[in-house]
C-alpha positions as CSV (number, residue, x, y, z in Angstrom):
1,M,23.9,-2.8,17.8
2,K,23.6,-0.3,15.0
3,L,23.3,-1.3,11.5
4,I,24.0,0.9,8.5
5,L,22.9,-0.2,5.0
6,T,25.2,2.2,2.6
7,G,25.4,2.7,-1.1
8,G,22.1,1.3,-2.3
9,R,19.3,2.9,-4.2
10,V,16.4,3.4,-1.9
11,V,13.0,3.4,-3.3
12,D,10.3,4.2,-0.8
13,P,7.0,5.5,-2.4
14,S,5.5,6.4,0.8
15,L,8.0,9.0,1.2
16,N,8.5,9.8,-2.5
17,I,12.2,8.8,-2.4
18,D,14.4,7.0,-5.3
19,A,17.8,8.0,-4.6
20,V,21.1,6.6,-3.4
21,L,20.9,7.2,0.3
22,D,22.2,5.4,3.8
23,I,19.8,4.1,6.0
24,S,20.7,3.8,10.0
25,I,18.9,1.1,12.0
26,E,18.7,1.3,16.0
27,D,16.8,-0.8,18.5
28,G,14.9,-2.1,15.5
29,K,13.6,1.2,14.2
30,I,14.7,3.5,11.1
31,A,16.8,5.9,13.0
32,G,17.9,8.0,10.2
33,I,18.0,8.0,6.3
34,G,20.2,10.4,4.1
35,P,23.4,10.8,2.3
36,D,26.5,10.1,4.2
37,I,25.1,8.9,7.7
38,P,28.2,8.6,9.9
39,K,29.6,5.1,10.0
40,E,32.0,5.3,13.0
41,P,30.9,3.7,16.4
42,A,29.0,6.4,18.5
43,K,28.9,6.6,22.1
44,S,25.8,6.0,24.1
45,R,23.8,8.2,26.4
46,K,25.8,6.1,29.2
47,G,29.4,7.0,27.6
48,M,29.4,3.4,26.2
49,Q,30.6,2.8,22.6
50,T,28.0,1.6,20.4
51,N,28.7,-1.6,17.8
52,V,28.3,-0.6,14.3
53,K,27.8,-3.2,11.7
54,T,27.8,-1.5,7.8
55,I,26.6,-3.3,5.0
56,H,27.6,-1.9,1.7
57,L,24.9,-2.2,-0.9
58,G,26.2,-0.6,-4.1
59,G,24.0,-1.5,-7.0
60,M,21.3,-2.9,-4.9
61,I,17.6,-1.8,-4.7
62,V,16.6,-1.1,-0.7
63,V,12.9,-0.9,0.0
64,P,10.3,-1.0,2.6
65,G,9.7,-4.6,3.8
66,L,7.6,-6.5,1.1
67,I,4.1,-7.5,2.3
68,D,1.9,-10.4,1.0
69,M,-1.3,-9.9,2.0
70,H,-2.6,-13.2,0.6
71,V,-1.1,-16.6,1.8
72,H,-2.0,-19.8,3.1
73,L,0.3,-21.0,6.2
74,R,-1.9,-24.0,6.8
75,E,-1.6,-24.4,10.1
76,P,-3.3,-25.5,12.3
77,G,-4.5,-28.6,11.0
78,F,-2.8,-29.1,7.6
79,E,0.8,-29.0,8.9
80,Y,1.8,-31.7,6.2
81,K,1.5,-29.2,3.6
82,E,2.9,-26.1,5.5
83,T,3.7,-24.7,9.0
84,I,3.7,-21.0,10.2
85,E,7.7,-21.7,10.7
86,T,8.1,-23.1,7.2
87,G,5.9,-20.7,5.7
88,S,7.6,-17.7,7.4
89,R,11.2,-19.2,6.1
90,A,9.7,-19.2,2.6
91,A,8.5,-15.7,3.0
92,A,11.6,-14.1,4.5
93,A,13.7,-15.8,1.6
94,G,11.2,-14.4,-0.8
95,G,12.1,-10.8,0.4
96,F,8.7,-10.4,2.5
97,T,8.8,-9.1,6.2
98,S,4.9,-9.3,6.7
99,V,2.2,-11.9,5.5
100,A,-1.3,-12.1,6.1
101,C,-2.5,-15.5,6.3
102,M,-6.0,-16.7,5.4
103,P,-8.1,-18.7,7.7
104,N,-9.1,-21.8,6.0
105,T,-7.0,-23.9,8.2
106,N,-8.7,-26.9,10.5
107,P,-10.4,-25.6,12.7
108,V,-11.2,-22.5,10.6
109,N,-9.8,-19.3,12.0
110,D,-13.0,-18.0,13.3
111,S,-12.4,-17.4,16.9
112,R,-10.2,-15.6,19.3
113,S,-8.0,-18.8,20.4
114,I,-7.3,-19.7,16.8
115,T,-6.0,-16.1,16.0
116,E,-4.0,-16.1,19.1
117,F,-2.5,-19.5,18.4
118,I,-1.5,-18.3,15.3
119,K,0.1,-15.1,16.5
120,K,2.1,-16.6,19.2
121,K,3.5,-19.5,17.0
122,A,4.3,-16.7,14.7
123,A,6.3,-14.8,17.3
124,L,8.3,-17.9,18.5
125,C,9.5,-18.3,15.0
126,G,10.2,-14.2,14.9
127,L,11.2,-14.6,10.8
128,V,8.2,-12.3,9.6
129,N,5.2,-10.4,10.9
130,V,2.3,-12.6,10.5
131,Y,-1.1,-11.1,10.5
132,P,-4.1,-13.3,10.8
133,I,-7.2,-12.8,8.5
134,A,-10.2,-14.3,10.5
135,A,-13.3,-15.9,8.6
136,V,-16.3,-13.9,7.9
137,S,-18.9,-16.7,8.9
138,I,-18.6,-19.4,11.7
139,G,-16.7,-22.3,10.1
140,S,-16.4,-20.5,6.6
141,A,-20.0,-22.0,6.6
142,G,-21.7,-18.8,5.2
143,T,-24.5,-19.0,7.7
144,N,-23.6,-16.7,10.8
145,L,-21.0,-14.1,11.3
146,T,-17.9,-14.5,13.6
147,D,-17.3,-11.9,15.9
148,F,-15.5,-9.5,14.1
149,R,-14.8,-7.0,17.0
150,D,-13.3,-9.8,19.3
151,L,-11.4,-11.4,16.6
152,R,-9.7,-7.9,15.9
153,D,-8.8,-7.4,19.6
154,A,-7.0,-10.8,19.3
155,G,-4.9,-9.6,16.2
156,A,-7.0,-10.4,13.2
157,V,-6.5,-7.5,10.6
158,G,-9.3,-8.5,8.0
159,F,-12.0,-11.0,7.2
160,S,-12.3,-13.4,4.7
161,D,-14.0,-16.9,3.6
162,D,-11.3,-17.4,1.1
163,G,-12.1,-20.3,-1.0
164,K,-15.3,-20.4,0.1
165,P,-17.1,-17.4,-1.2
166,V,-20.0,-15.7,0.8
167,A,-22.9,-16.7,-1.1
168,N,-25.2,-15.1,0.9
169,S,-26.0,-11.7,0.0
170,A,-27.3,-10.4,3.1
171,L,-24.7,-12.0,5.1
172,M,-22.1,-10.2,2.8
173,R,-23.8,-7.2,3.4
174,R,-24.0,-7.5,7.3
175,A,-20.2,-8.3,7.1
176,L,-19.1,-5.2,5.0
177,E,-21.1,-2.9,7.7
178,Y,-19.8,-4.7,10.8
179,A,-16.1,-4.6,9.3
180,S,-16.3,-1.0,8.4
181,S,-17.4,0.2,11.8
182,I,-14.4,-1.2,13.3
183,S,-12.2,0.0,10.3
184,L,-11.0,-3.5,9.1
185,P,-11.5,-4.9,5.4
186,V,-13.6,-7.6,4.1
187,I,-11.6,-9.7,1.6
188,S,-13.8,-11.3,-1.2
189,H,-13.2,-14.3,-3.1
190,C,-15.3,-13.8,-6.1
191,E,-16.8,-16.8,-7.3
192,D,-20.5,-17.8,-8.1
193,T,-20.1,-21.7,-7.2
194,L,-23.3,-22.4,-9.4
195,L,-21.7,-21.3,-12.2
196,S,-18.3,-22.7,-11.6
197,A,-19.4,-26.3,-10.2
198,G,-17.5,-29.0,-11.5
199,G,-15.0,-26.8,-13.5
200,V,-11.2,-27.4,-13.1
201,M,-9.9,-25.0,-15.8
202,N,-11.1,-21.9,-17.4
203,E,-14.1,-22.4,-19.7
204,G,-13.1,-21.8,-23.7
205,F,-11.6,-23.6,-26.3
206,A,-8.4,-25.1,-24.4
207,A,-10.7,-26.9,-22.0
208,T,-12.9,-28.5,-24.9
209,E,-9.9,-29.7,-26.7
210,L,-8.6,-31.0,-23.2
211,G,-11.8,-32.6,-22.3
212,L,-11.9,-30.8,-19.0
213,Q,-14.9,-29.1,-17.4
214,G,-14.4,-25.3,-17.5
215,I,-15.2,-22.3,-15.0
216,P,-16.7,-19.4,-17.0
217,A,-15.0,-15.9,-16.5
218,I,-18.6,-14.7,-15.4
219,A,-18.4,-16.8,-12.2
220,E,-16.0,-14.6,-11.2
221,D,-17.4,-11.2,-12.7
222,V,-20.8,-11.9,-11.4
223,M,-19.8,-11.7,-7.7
224,T,-17.5,-9.0,-8.4
225,V,-20.5,-6.9,-9.4
226,R,-22.4,-8.3,-6.6
227,D,-19.9,-7.4,-3.8
228,I,-19.3,-4.1,-5.2
229,M,-22.7,-3.0,-5.4
230,I,-23.1,-3.9,-1.8
231,A,-20.1,-2.1,-1.0
232,A,-21.7,1.1,-2.8
233,Y,-25.0,0.6,-1.0
234,T,-23.7,0.3,2.5
235,G,-20.6,2.9,2.0
236,A,-18.3,0.1,3.3
237,A,-15.0,-0.9,1.5
238,V,-14.4,-4.1,-0.1
239,H,-11.1,-5.6,-1.2
240,I,-11.4,-8.3,-4.3
241,A,-9.0,-11.1,-4.1
242,H,-7.0,-12.5,-6.7
243,V,-8.3,-10.8,-9.7
244,S,-8.1,-12.9,-12.9
245,T,-10.6,-11.7,-15.6
246,A,-10.7,-9.1,-18.0
247,G,-14.4,-8.5,-17.1
248,S,-13.5,-7.9,-13.3
249,V,-10.8,-5.4,-14.2
250,D,-13.5,-3.5,-16.1
251,I,-15.9,-3.7,-13.4
252,I,-13.5,-2.6,-10.6
253,R,-12.0,0.5,-12.8
254,E,-15.7,1.7,-13.4
255,A,-16.4,1.3,-9.5
256,K,-13.7,3.3,-8.8
257,K,-14.4,6.0,-11.1
258,R,-17.7,6.1,-9.3
259,G,-16.0,6.5,-6.2
260,I,-16.9,3.3,-4.7
261,R,-14.7,2.4,-1.8
262,V,-13.2,-1.0,-3.6
263,T,-9.4,-2.3,-3.7
264,A,-8.5,-5.3,-5.5
265,E,-5.4,-7.7,-5.8
266,T,-3.9,-10.2,-8.2
267,A,-1.3,-12.8,-8.1
268,P,1.8,-13.1,-10.4
269,H,0.4,-16.3,-12.1
270,Y,-2.5,-14.2,-13.5
271,F,-0.3,-11.7,-15.3
272,T,2.3,-14.3,-16.3
273,L,0.6,-17.8,-17.3
274,T,-2.4,-18.5,-19.4
275,E,-4.6,-21.8,-19.7
276,E,-2.4,-23.1,-22.3
277,S,0.0,-24.0,-19.7
278,L,-2.5,-27.0,-18.7
279,R,-2.0,-28.7,-22.1
280,E,0.1,-31.6,-20.6
281,Y,-2.6,-31.8,-17.9
282,D,0.3,-30.7,-15.1
283,T,-1.8,-30.3,-11.7
284,F,0.8,-27.7,-10.7
285,Y,-1.0,-25.3,-13.0
286,K,-4.4,-26.0,-11.3
287,V,-5.4,-23.1,-9.5
288,N,-8.6,-21.2,-8.3
289,P,-9.5,-19.2,-9.9
290,P,-8.1,-20.7,-13.0
291,L,-5.5,-19.3,-15.4
292,R,-7.6,-17.5,-18.2
293,T,-6.5,-16.6,-21.6
294,K,-4.0,-14.3,-23.2
295,E,-6.7,-11.3,-23.3
296,D,-7.5,-11.8,-19.4
297,V,-3.7,-11.7,-18.8
298,A,-3.2,-8.4,-21.0
299,A,-6.2,-6.9,-19.0
300,V,-4.8,-7.6,-15.7
301,K,-1.5,-6.0,-16.6
302,E,-3.3,-2.8,-18.0
303,G,-5.0,-3.1,-14.7
304,L,-1.9,-3.1,-12.6
305,R,-0.6,-0.2,-15.2
306,D,-3.5,2.2,-14.6
307,D,-3.8,1.4,-10.7
308,T,-7.1,-0.4,-11.3
309,I,-5.5,-3.4,-9.4
310,D,-3.7,-1.9,-6.0
311,V,-1.8,-4.9,-4.8
312,I,0.2,-7.9,-6.0
313,A,0.0,-10.9,-3.6
314,S,1.1,-14.4,-4.3
315,D,-2.0,-16.5,-2.9
316,H,0.8,-18.8,-1.6
317,A,-1.1,-22.3,-1.7
318,P,1.2,-25.2,-0.3
319,H,0.1,-28.6,-1.1
320,A,1.7,-32.1,-0.5
321,A,2.4,-34.6,-3.3
322,T,-0.5,-36.5,-2.4
323,D,-2.8,-33.6,-3.1
324,K,-1.2,-32.9,-6.6
325,E,-0.2,-36.3,-7.9
326,V,-3.8,-37.4,-8.8
327,E,-6.1,-37.1,-11.6
328,F,-6.5,-33.7,-12.7
329,D,-9.9,-33.3,-11.6
330,L,-9.3,-34.7,-8.1
331,A,-6.3,-32.6,-7.5
332,S,-6.2,-29.5,-4.7
333,S,-6.0,-26.1,-6.4
334,G,-3.1,-23.9,-5.7
335,M,0.5,-23.1,-6.1
336,V,3.3,-22.0,-3.6
337,G,4.4,-18.6,-4.7
338,L,6.5,-16.8,-1.6
339,E,9.7,-17.7,-3.2
340,T,9.0,-16.8,-6.8
341,S,6.7,-13.6,-6.5
342,L,9.3,-11.1,-6.5
343,A,11.1,-12.2,-9.6
344,L,7.8,-12.7,-11.4
345,S,6.5,-9.5,-10.3
346,L,9.8,-7.5,-11.5
347,S,9.2,-8.9,-15.2
348,L,6.5,-6.1,-14.9
349,V,9.3,-3.6,-14.8
350,S,11.4,-5.2,-17.4
351,D,8.7,-5.3,-19.6
352,G,7.6,-1.6,-19.1
353,V,4.3,-2.4,-17.4
354,L,5.3,-0.7,-14.1
355,T,8.1,1.4,-12.9
356,L,10.0,0.0,-10.1
357,P,8.6,2.6,-7.5
358,Q,5.1,1.6,-8.8
359,L,5.9,-2.1,-8.1
360,I,7.3,-1.8,-4.8
361,Q,4.1,0.3,-3.7
362,K,2.1,-2.4,-5.0
363,M,4.2,-5.0,-2.9
364,S,4.6,-2.8,0.4
365,A,3.0,0.5,1.0
366,W,-0.7,-0.3,-0.7
367,P,-1.2,-3.8,0.8
368,A,-0.2,-2.0,4.4
369,K,-2.9,0.5,3.5
370,V,-5.6,-2.1,3.0
371,L,-4.9,-4.0,6.1
372,N,-4.3,-0.4,8.1
373,I,-1.1,-1.9,9.3
374,P,2.0,0.4,10.2
375,K,4.2,-0.9,7.6
376,G,5.4,-0.3,4.1
377,T,7.6,2.8,4.8
378,L,11.0,3.9,5.8
379,R,10.0,6.7,7.8
380,I,12.0,7.7,10.7
381,G,10.8,6.1,13.7
382,A,9.2,3.1,11.9
383,D,10.0,-0.4,12.4
384,A,12.8,-1.6,10.4
385,D,11.4,-3.9,8.0
386,I,13.6,-3.6,4.9
387,T,14.1,-5.6,1.6
388,V,17.3,-5.5,-0.6
389,I,16.9,-6.7,-4.1
390,D,19.3,-7.4,-6.7
391,T,17.4,-6.8,-9.7
392,K,19.9,-8.6,-12.1
393,K,20.5,-11.4,-10.4
394,T,19.9,-14.5,-12.6
395,W,18.9,-17.7,-10.9
396,T,17.1,-21.1,-11.9
397,V,13.8,-22.0,-9.7
398,D,14.8,-25.4,-7.9
399,R,11.6,-26.4,-5.9
400,M,13.5,-29.0,-4.3
401,Q,15.3,-26.0,-2.5
402,F,12.2,-23.8,-1.3
403,R,12.3,-23.3,2.2
404,S,8.2,-24.2,2.2
405,R,7.5,-27.6,3.0
406,S,5.6,-27.8,-0.2
407,R,7.1,-28.2,-3.9
408,N,4.1,-27.4,-6.0
409,S,5.5,-24.7,-8.2
410,P,4.8,-24.7,-12.0
411,F,8.1,-22.6,-12.5
412,H,10.6,-25.3,-11.6
413,G,13.6,-25.1,-14.0
414,R,12.5,-21.6,-14.9
415,Q,15.4,-19.1,-15.1
416,M,14.3,-15.8,-13.5
417,T,15.9,-12.4,-12.9
418,G,15.8,-10.5,-9.8
419,R,16.0,-11.7,-6.3
420,A,15.9,-10.7,-2.5
421,I,19.3,-10.8,-1.3
422,L,18.9,-9.4,2.3
423,T,15.6,-9.4,4.5
424,I,15.3,-7.3,7.7
425,K,12.5,-7.3,10.3
426,G,12.4,-5.1,12.9
427,G,16.3,-4.5,12.6
428,K,17.0,-8.3,12.5
429,I,18.5,-10.0,9.4
430,T,16.0,-12.9,8.8
431,Y,17.3,-13.8,5.5
432,S,20.6,-13.2,3.6
433,D,22.3,-14.8,0.6
434,N,25.6,-13.8,2.0
435,Q,26.6,-15.4,5.2
436,D,29.0,-12.8,6.3
437,N,25.4,-10.7,6.8
438,T,23.8,-13.2,9.0
């Protein structure tokens, strides 16, 4: 089967392309890209006629498959929240062809066997490319390093104790040095837990009024400074996860000016929501790091605009009702994001913060670069991972229709504009809102 996508606006920052072009796909690879690709059945080398399917995409945006480099798939151990299959379905519906899953499973992904288990389960599902992020420390306990090289050989593409910051500075130094020697990133969850202890929302006037203990912005900023300084000292690269504060944006910006090897990501909720959302004590808005002030939101947007922040990732964190329908202090932190991330991120384009090519770069080419994976491009010969977007499509979020197993989205009932209408992984359609395309 040969698949041809015709008439769409192709946006590929990796190739500096932004034009109406056709794309042909054969054997799971990009076979051609250009104007007026022949759409008639072709003869194979053996003289047999090749089946051709043409999909007309006038008015649509065609981009390299979107990559979410920060998701929680929960399996093994927390399958009541999410499984690799349900998370993959959510990712495909959200327009993602690749995701990187964090290691805070049960058991923690700190060994070859868990990494291989995740890879095998994902392959059986076959909906998206799943790249495991392995733990920095055994059990994510922050004491002893995992075997980075063995985990890399098993399929891990990076290391993080996400959710449990590496408090031991000496251990973080060794982690950065070890990861650098095998050309893989360390993804840092920047939080000084002594400063954040007991906190459930951003420290400030709103927390005082609500009677909730706050988490100060410096809990993030202090660790951001520490990890960047260690990276500077060792010459290794560090990636800062889910940036939420103006202070961290400033710190990262200055580090980049000094030539320190640092990259950073933020999540859509950090440029669309503020601490004011917690006025009703709705636990769906409880995340870590917490939602911050409108000044922090403005700083995060500016960080995206000037490329201080390289990547947009959902930090998809599914939780069951039993994790959220409890007192605010006791509720788990996190929200699902795979199926709303694209629409929320497209608001940056409509608001003039980013151009469409800049947005696609942050959701495809640059996460591929940070993770050092062969994705994020429509180059001829590359895997045919493609997302087709209708930027004008309006829809209302209905969490009961999510493909994810969990429903903990604060955006339920919100009208959004822009949605993936077709997701293609390795030449195979894994999601379509048009049954004729499946």
